[in-house]
C-alpha positions in Angstrom: 77.9 127.2 59.6 76.3 126.9 62.9 73.4 128.6 64.0 74.8 130.5 66.7 77.1 131.8 64.4 74.2 133.7 62.3 73.0 137.2 63.8 69.8 137.4 65.2 67.8 139.9 64.3 65.7 140.5 67.4 68.7 140.4 69.2 69.7 144.0 68.8 67.8 147.0 67.7 67.0 147.9 64.2 68.4 151.6 63.2 64.8 153.8 63.3 65.5 154.9 59.5 64.6 151.3 58.2 62.2 148.9 59.5 60.3 147.7 56.7 56.6 148.1 56.8 56.3 144.9 54.2 58.4 142.2 54.0 58.3 139.2 51.3 59.5 135.8 51.9 60.1 133.5 49.4 59.4 129.7 51.1 62.8 128.3 50.5 64.1 130.9 52.2 62.9 129.0 55.7 64.8 126.4 55.1 67.8 128.6 56.4 68.9 129.8 59.7 68.9 133.3 58.4 65.7 133.3 56.8 63.9 132.0 59.9 65.5 134.4 62.6 64.6 137.1 60.2 60.3 135.4 60.2 61.3 135.8 63.8 61.8 139.2 64.1 59.2 140.3 61.7 56.8 138.2 63.6 57.5 140.1 66.7 57.9 143.3 65.3 54.6 142.8 63.9 55.0 143.6 60.5 52.9 142.4 57.6 54.3 139.9 55.6 54.0 137.8 52.4 55.0 135.4 50.5 56.1 135.4 47.1 57.5 132.6 44.8 60.9 134.9 43.9 62.1 138.2 45.1 62.6 139.4 42.0 59.3 139.6 40.7 57.6 141.3 43.5 53.9 143.3 41.9 51.4 145.4 42.9 52.6 147.2 45.4 50.9 150.0 47.0 50.4 153.2 45.8 48.2 155.4 43.6 51.3 157.1 41.7 54.7 155.7 40.5 56.5 158.3 43.4 54.2 156.7 46.3 55.5 153.0 45.1 58.6 154.1 44.7 58.2 156.0 48.4 56.7 152.5 49.6 58.7 150.2 47.8 62.2 151.3 49.2 60.5 150.4 52.3 59.6 146.8 51.5 62.1 143.8 52.5 62.7 140.6 50.6 64.2 137.7 52.1 65.4 134.7 49.6 68.2 132.8 48.2 70.7 133.8 45.6 70.7 131.1 42.7 72.8 133.2 40.8 76.4 132.5 42.0 78.4 133.7 38.6 79.6 137.2 40.6 80.0 140.3 38.3 83.4 142.2 38.2 83.6 145.1 40.0 86.3 147.2 38.5 88.4 149.5 39.5 87.1 148.4 43.0 87.9 144.8 43.5 87.8 141.9 41.3 84.2 140.6 41.7 80.9 141.9 43.4 79.6 139.3 46.3 75.9 139.6 46.2 74.5 139.3 49.6 72.0 142.1 48.8 70.4 144.4 46.1 68.8 147.6 47.1 68.8 150.3 49.7 67.1 152.0 52.3 68.4 155.5 51.5 67.1 158.3 49.2 70.5 159.5 48.0 68.8 161.7 45.0 71.9 161.4 42.6 72.1 157.5 43.1 72.9 155.2 40.4 70.8 152.6 41.8 68.1 155.4 40.7 68.8 153.6 37.2 70.5 150.2 37.5 67.8 149.2 39.4 65.1 150.4 37.4 61.5 149.0 38.5 62.9 146.9 41.3 64.1 149.4 44.2 62.6 147.1 46.7 65.1 145.7 49.4 66.4 142.1 48.7 68.6 140.2 51.0 69.9 136.8 50.6 69.9 133.8 53.3 71.9 131.3 51.7 75.6 132.7 52.9 77.3 129.4 53.2 76.4 129.3 49.1 77.8 133.1 48.4 80.9 132.2 50.5 82.0 129.0 48.9 81.7 130.4 45.3 84.0 133.3 46.5 86.4 130.6 47.7 86.4 128.9 44.5 87.1 132.4 42.5 89.8 133.3 45.0 91.1 129.4 44.5 91.5 129.7 40.9 93.4 132.7 41.1 95.9 131.8 43.5 98.4 133.3 44.5 97.2 137.1 43.3 94.8 138.2 45.7 90.8 138.5 45.5 89.3 141.6 46.2 85.6 141.1 46.8 82.7 144.3 46.9 80.1 144.1 49.1 78.4 147.4 48.0 78.1 147.4 44.1 74.2 147.3 44.4 73.4 147.6 48.1 74.9 149.5 51.7 74.9 146.5 53.4 75.9 148.2 56.9 72.5 149.4 56.6 71.1 145.7 56.3 73.3 144.1 59.0 71.3 144.6 62.3 68.4 142.4 60.5 70.9 140.0 58.2 74.5 139.4 60.2 75.7 138.7 56.5 78.5 141.1 56.6 79.8 139.4 60.4 79.8 136.5 58.0 81.7 137.3 55.3 84.3 139.5 57.8 85.0 136.4 59.5 85.3 134.1 56.6 87.8 136.4 54.6 89.8 136.3 57.7 90.6 132.6 56.8 91.3 133.1 53.6 95.2 133.9 52.6 94.2 135.2 49.0 90.8 136.6 50.0 90.1 140.8 50.6 86.9 142.1 51.3 85.7 145.9 50.9 82.4 147.7 51.1 81.3 151.5 52.0 78.5 152.6 53.8 76.5 155.4 54.6 75.7 154.0 57.7 77.0 154.1 61.6 75.6 150.3 62.7 78.6 149.3 62.8 79.4 148.2 66.5 78.5 144.7 66.1 81.3 144.1 63.5 83.8 145.9 66.3 85.0 142.3 68.2 84.9 139.8 64.6 87.8 138.5 63.6 88.8 140.0 60.3 92.7 139.8 60.4 93.3 142.9 58.3 91.0 141.4 55.1 88.2 143.9 55.3 88.8 147.2 54.0 85.7 149.0 55.8 84.6 152.3 53.6 83.0 155.1 54.8 80.7 157.7 52.4 81.4 161.0 53.1 80.6 164.2 52.2 79.9 167.9 53.7 77.3 168.9 55.7 75.1 170.5 53.2 75.1 167.4 50.8 73.9 165.0 53.5 71.4 167.3 54.9 69.9 168.3 50.9 70.3 164.9 49.4 70.9 162.1 51.3 67.4 161.4 53.2 67.2 158.0 55.7 71.1 157.6 55.7 73.5 158.3 59.0 74.2 161.9 59.8 77.6 163.6 59.1 79.0 163.2 63.0 77.5 159.9 63.5 79.8 158.5 60.2 82.9 160.1 61.4 81.9 158.7 64.8 81.2 155.6 63.2 85.1 155.4 61.4 86.7 156.2 64.2 85.3 153.2 66.1 86.0 150.8 62.7 89.9 152.5 63.3 90.5 151.7 66.7 89.1 148.0 65.7 91.9 147.9 63.3 90.5 147.8 60.4 92.5 148.3 56.8 89.8 152.0 56.7 89.2 154.1 53.6 86.6 156.8 52.5 84.5 157.9 49.0 84.0 161.7 49.1 81.4 161.6 47.0 79.5 162.7 44.8 82.0 165.7 45.2 79.1 168.8 44.6 80.4 172.8 43.8 77.8 174.5 45.6 77.9 177.8 47.8 79.9 177.6 50.0 81.8 174.1 48.8 85.6 174.7 50.0 84.4 175.9 53.3 82.2 172.8 53.6 85.2 170.5 52.4 87.4 172.2 54.6 85.3 171.4 58.2 84.7 167.7 56.7 88.6 167.0 56.9 89.3 168.8 60.0 86.5 166.8 61.9 87.6 163.9 60.4 91.2 164.5 61.8 89.6 165.5 65.3 87.9 162.1 65.2 90.3 159.5 64.3 93.2 158.1 65.9 96.5 159.8 65.2 98.4 156.4 63.7 95.3 155.9 61.5 97.1 158.0 58.4 99.6 155.6 56.8 96.7 153.1 55.9 94.1 155.5 55.1 92.4 155.7 51.5 91.0 157.9 49.9 88.6 157.9 46.7 87.2 161.3 44.5 84.4 161.1 42.4 82.9 164.0 41.4 78.7 164.4 40.9 77.8 163.0 37.4 74.8 161.9 35.8 73.4 160.5 32.3 70.2 162.2 30.9 68.1 158.8 32.0 69.0 159.2 35.4 68.1 163.4 35.3 64.3 162.0 34.2 63.7 159.2 37.1 65.7 161.7 39.7 63.9 164.8 38.6 60.4 162.6 38.7 60.9 160.9 42.4 62.6 163.8 43.7 60.5 166.9 42.2 61.4 169.3 44.8 65.6 168.3 44.2 68.3 170.8 45.5 70.0 168.8 42.7 72.1 171.0 39.5 71.7 169.0 36.7 72.0 171.6 34.1 73.3 169.8 31.1 74.3 173.4 29.4 76.3 173.9 32.5 78.4 170.5 32.3 80.9 168.5 30.3 79.9 165.2 28.7 82.3 162.5 29.3 82.6 159.6 27.7 82.3 156.0 29.4 84.3 152.9 28.3 81.3 150.9 26.2 79.8 154.0 24.4 78.1 155.9 27.0 78.8 158.8 28.4 77.7 161.1 31.6 77.5 164.6 32.3 80.3 166.2 34.7 81.8 169.1 36.0 83.9 171.1 33.3 87.1 170.8 33.5 88.4 174.5 35.5 85.8 172.9 38.0 86.6 169.4 38.4 90.8 170.3 38.7 89.4 173.3 41.7 87.6 170.6 43.3 90.6 167.8 42.9 93.6 170.3 44.2 91.1 172.0 47.4 90.0 168.2 48.7 93.7 166.9 47.8 95.2 169.5 49.7 93.1 169.1 52.2 93.3 165.3 52.7 97.2 165.5 52.7 97.1 168.2 55.0 95.5 166.1 58.2 96.9 162.7 56.4 100.1 163.1 54.8 101.0 159.3 54.1 97.5 158.5 53.4 96.7 157.5 49.6 94.2 158.9 47.3 93.3 156.3 44.9 92.0 158.4 42.3 89.8 161.2 41.3 87.1 161.2 38.6 
C-alpha cells in the first residue's frame, strides 16, 4: 500500500473530545508511513510525546490518585506495532476480531472495557495495518468457500480514532476486494465523513450504538450526541453501506418508554425510506458483574447507574461466570416494547438477538 493511500492526520480535524494530552511511540512505529504521519500531527499540535519500548507497558502516568491516573490514561495515545497476529474469536458478531486499536476515549460508565482492559485503559493504535490485513487474508483463505466476518470494534471504538489513523478506510477498501471476507464495526461517534466515498462493495456493515437521550447524557460522556449519531447513520445509509444498530445497554429508568419511543421515531425520520430491508438491530439489556460494579463505583463515584444486586437476576455465562441482569418480567417488557417500536418503523428489518 502506497504512502498516498494512508490518511494523514493533519489533513482533517480530529474531533474535540479526543486530542490526546500525551502520546507514546514505539521506535519501530516510525518506520511505517502511518507512524510518521501521526508523529507529524503530534508535533504540529504541540502535544507532548515520549518513546516507549512496548505499547503494552506504559507506566508512571501522571496523577496522584487512581481516579486521576485513569482520566489521564484515557487521554493518552500509544502508537505501536501489533505483534500478535493470531486473532481472537468474536462470536456471535463475527468469526474473528481484527485488531487495529485497543482502548477508547469515551467514558461510558457501564462499559465492559472497564474490567477487560484492567490497568491499561490508555488508547493503543497499530500502524502495521498491512501485516494485519495479510493475517486477515490468511483467515479468509482457510475458510473458503464460507464467508469470514471480522469485527473491528471489540476492544475499541475505531471511528473515534479514524481522524488520526485512517485505518478503518484501509480495512474497508481491503475487504471490498475479498470475495469471502466481510468487515463489521460499531461506534458511538459520528466522524464518518472520510468513509463515505470509500470503495466498500457492500462488504462492510457499519453499526451505531444508540440509546435514548437520558442514557447518553447520564452515562456516555465524551461520545457523540444523540442527534449526531443519527445524522451519521443517515449519511452511512445514503453511502450504500449495510447498516445496523446496537441498542445497548437498554436501561430501565423513569420515562424509559417515552425515551425509547423518541429514539426510534427520530431514527425513522432521519433514515432513507428504502433502508429497512437490510437493517439489523442487536438488543442488549444492561448487565454488570460484581467486579465491574466495584470498578465503576471507584472510577465514577457519582454515577446514577443503577447496580443494586437485590433488584437483579443472576444470569450464568458460558464459562461458569455470570452477570446481573434485569428480572425476567422487566427484561421481557423492555424486549417487547423496543421490538414493537422497531417493527412499527422498520417492518422489513431484522432483530438479530435480545440478550
